[in-house]
N, C-alpha and C positions, 0 to 999 in steps of 0.2 A: 630753599630750592625752589626757582622758580617754575613754571609751567612746562617750561621747553628740557628742560633736564628731568625734570619728572617724566617726561614723557619717553628723552631719550634713555634710561636706566630702566624704564618701567617697561617698555616697549608699546604702551597707552599710547594715540593718539593724543594730541594736543588736543583734540577737533572730541574725542571720547573724553577727554578730562573733564570741558569745558561741560560737556553733557551730565556726568555723574555731579558736576558742580552744583546746572540748574534741577537735578533730579533730588537734591541735597543727601547723595548718597558718598561723597568725600568730597569735603569740602575743603577750601584752604584754609589753615588756621587765620593767616594775615595777611595781608596784600602791601606790595612797599608804597613811598609814597606817591609812585607813577600812575598805582593802581591797578598793579599786575599780581597775578595771585602767586601766592609765597606759600609755599608747602612743610611742615615742619617734619618732623620724624614718624610724630603720630600719622597723621595724614598719608603718608607714603604705605605705613604697617597694614592699614584699612584699607589704602585701594589695593595691595596684595593681597587682603581676604577677601576684597571684594571681586579681582581675577579668579582666585581658586576657585569660590563659590559658582563664578557663570563657569568654568571649565566643566561645571557637572551636569551644568544644564537648568542651570537655575535662572529663573526671568529675572528682571534686575528688582522687581517687586517683591520676589520670594527672598535676595540677597539681602535688601533693607530690612527685611521682617528678621532673618535669622541675627543681622547682625544687631537689630533695634532692640526687640523685643524679649522683653527678658524667658518668658515661658513660652519662645515660639519653639514648639516640636521639628524636630527634623525626620522622626519617621512617615510621617503623613506624606512629604513633597517628597522624597526619598524614594517609597513608593509609588507615587505618580511616576516620576522621573523612570523608576525601571520599567515604569511600563508601555510612559511613549519610547523610552528608548528599546525594549524590545519591536512597538511596534511598526520604529525606523528603520531597524536591523530588519524585521521580515521585506518591508517594502521593499527595501533597496534590495534584499537576494531576490524576491521575486524578477524586480526589474534586470538585475544581471543573471537570473538564468532565463531568461526570455530574450538578452541581447546573445546568448549564448546559442541556443535555439536558433534564430534567426542566423548567427552566421555559419552553423551547425549545415543551413539548409542550403549554403553553398551558394549567397544569388550574387548572379552578373551585373546588376542594376537596381535604381531602386525602386521599379515598377515587381520586382521579385522579392525585395522589403517587404513591402506594402501589403502582399500577396500571403506572405505567410503571415503579418501583421494579423491580418482579416482571418486566415485560416483558426492562429490560435485564439482570435478574440472568440470567434465563433463557436471552439469548439468546449467556453464555458460555457457561452449560453444557458440561458435558463429556458429556454423551449426545446425540449425535444429532438422534435423536426429541423431545426439549424441547427443540432448537434450534430444528428445523421445522415444532412446535404454536405456537414460539414467531413466528418467521417468518409464516406463516400468520396470523398474531392481530397481526403489523407495520409493517402500513400506516400507522397514523396515528401512529409511532414519532419522533420523533427522528433527521430525517434523517440526521444525523452519523452517530447510532449504527445505524443501517440500510447506514449505507455502510462502519464498520470491519468490523461484522458481514460484508456482503458481502468487503469484501480477506483478511480473515483465513479464512474459509471454507473448508476443504479437502473436503469430504466431497459428492458433485457430487447428492446431493438437494437438500442442505437450502443450499446454496446455490443451486441453483435457485427456492425457496422464497425465500428472498431477495432473490432478482432482479428476482420477482414483484412482491411487498413493495413495493420501490426503484419499480418502474416505478408503478404503482399512488398513490402517496407523490403529495399535491399541493404535493410541497418542490420546490425546487430541488435536483436529485441532480447535476447535471453538474458544480460547482467542485469538492467533493472530492473525483469519483470521478476528475476531470482530476489532480487532489492525488496520488491514486494509481500514475497514472502515473513519478511521479517516485521511485514507491520502486526499494528497492538489489535487490532479493528480486525476480527476472522472473516467478515466479507469480502473483504478488501482483498485477502489471502486467497479465500475462493477464488475470487476476478483474477487474481492471477497466474492459478493453475487453468482455467478454460483459457486465458492467451496461452500459457504454455504449451495447451494441449493440441492448440493449432498450429504450435511451429515443429520444424524439422529437426534433425539431427543430437546428437547425444549431450550436445549440451542442456537442450531442455528436457531429455529425459530424466537427465543428471537434478536438476530442480524440481520433478514432480518427484522423485525418488526419495527427496528433503522432503518436501510435501507427505509423503508416505506417510511418516514420525510426527507431523502434529499436533499438535494435543487438542485441536478442534475438528470433530466427528466428520461435520461435513466434507472442511477440506482435504482431508486424509479421503473421503467415499470420491468425490470429485477427482483427487492425485487416482487410484484405484480404478477408474473407469480410464481414464489416457494414459495410465499406465498396460492396462488391461490388451488394451487395441494396439500396443507395443511390441505386444509381447513378453513384458517383463513380470516373470510369474510373481515377485516379491510382492504383488498384488494380491494374490490369491486368497490370503486370511480374508482381508476388509471386504472382496467380491463376493465370500463365502456367505460372511457375516449379513452382507447388504441383501442377500438371498434370501434368508433366513428372517430380516427387518425388513420385510417387506419396502425397503429404498434402493428405489433406481429398480427392481428387483428384474426387470427385463433384460433391458440394459446392462448390470448385473452379471446375471445368464448367459446373455451373448457372449461379454467379454470373457469368459472362463470358455466358451465353449470355440473363442476366435486361440485363447491359450492351448485349451484339448489337443493344437493338432503336432504338436510334441510328445511322443512317447509321454518321456520325463514326467513333464507339467502336467499328464493326463494321467497317473498314476499317483500324483501330487495332489491334483484338484479332487477326483477320485474317494481318499483318502482324507481331507476335510471337509468333503463335504459326507462323508457316512459318521465321522467324528462330530461336525457340527447334528447330526441326526438322533446321537444316542441322549442317555435319557444328563439330565444337569446334575452337579453336582450334590443338593440336594435329595436325589436317587427322582424326584418326579418328570414323566414324561415332555418331550416336547411338543406344543399347542397341534393339534390335528393343522392347523391352517399352515405352520412352520414341517410339518412335517413334507405335503403334496408341495410344497414351494421347492424344497427342496429334490426330492425325487423328479418333479418336473425337470430340476437344472442336470439332472444326472442324465437327460436324458438324452442331451449332446456332449454327454465325452464317452468317449470314446476306449474299448480298451476292456480284459480280463477284471480290473479292478473293479471297476463300474459298474459291467453285470453283474458281480457279485454283490453289491452292494443293492442292486436291485432285485437280484432274486431274495435275496436277506427281507425286501420289505414289500415282497409279494404276499406274505405274508403275515403283515402286520396286522394288527388289531381293529385299526382304523377303514374304516372301508373304501373309502378317497383312496387313500395310501396306496393298499394292496389294492386294489383294481388300476389306477395309475400305472404302480411296477409293471405290474402282470401283463396291460397293451403294451409299454415298451421293449418288453424282454419277448412279449410274440415280433414285434417290428423288429428288432434286430434280430431274430432268428430268423425272418424272412429276409434277411440280407440290405 
């Protein structure tokens, strides 16, 4: 079979067949009297093997070794191919994401395209100052890019600027931030909660409620503070524990005070604080510092339930707890 017919039947160009011949990869068994390459059936079979291996991404050198070296093992080559393929897919996926974000910004002309490209590049700069300047100019940036930047930003100043830009964005950021709550890294989930806390509306509140069940304590606490500010009573148990554990206890007590504006919530908070004041399951009393923080938190909770709890604490064996409770009761009696 002459080279032209092999090219027609195999789909491999005559030029590539000559290249394979020069490399010794697929050499025709014979030549005609006029010097034309003549391929035997075995040559065509080897050509098909070469093309099959090339379709996997093997280099021509590796293809030759795979066909000619008896001890050539595929495992190492395949591992390298998998790695390179994943890198290529990741690179192409990143390019696709960047193109979609630029398109989502609705550029009117190439100047707008270049502006968005520069902004996206600046948001990934290793320089925190440059990232902060980009964040302050990013309110009109694609929301997905802003969310991605918020979720990866570890610098608190830059993160605050990014959350500000996200809150000013006209696009809906709740859905991509809610996806951030499923991240494997708890630090990313905390950042998602902090950003959701600055967004208004029921969708953000619903996502924060989901975060209240997060396995990570820091995520639950951040969510509870945000929900307390929104008047959501489901945050009460976590907020009470925060007061007891001295974890942002002042902010937690403020959130409980805001929640207590509703009588039903005030009763629930008073009961939760009183229950936390009770001895541990082992029968040992709570440490004095814990009891003092819980007593101080009761000061801002209105209603008879909180007053009754303070009355019991005014006779507490710890002088600091008893004096604090008595003082708060006197203030209440004065109106």
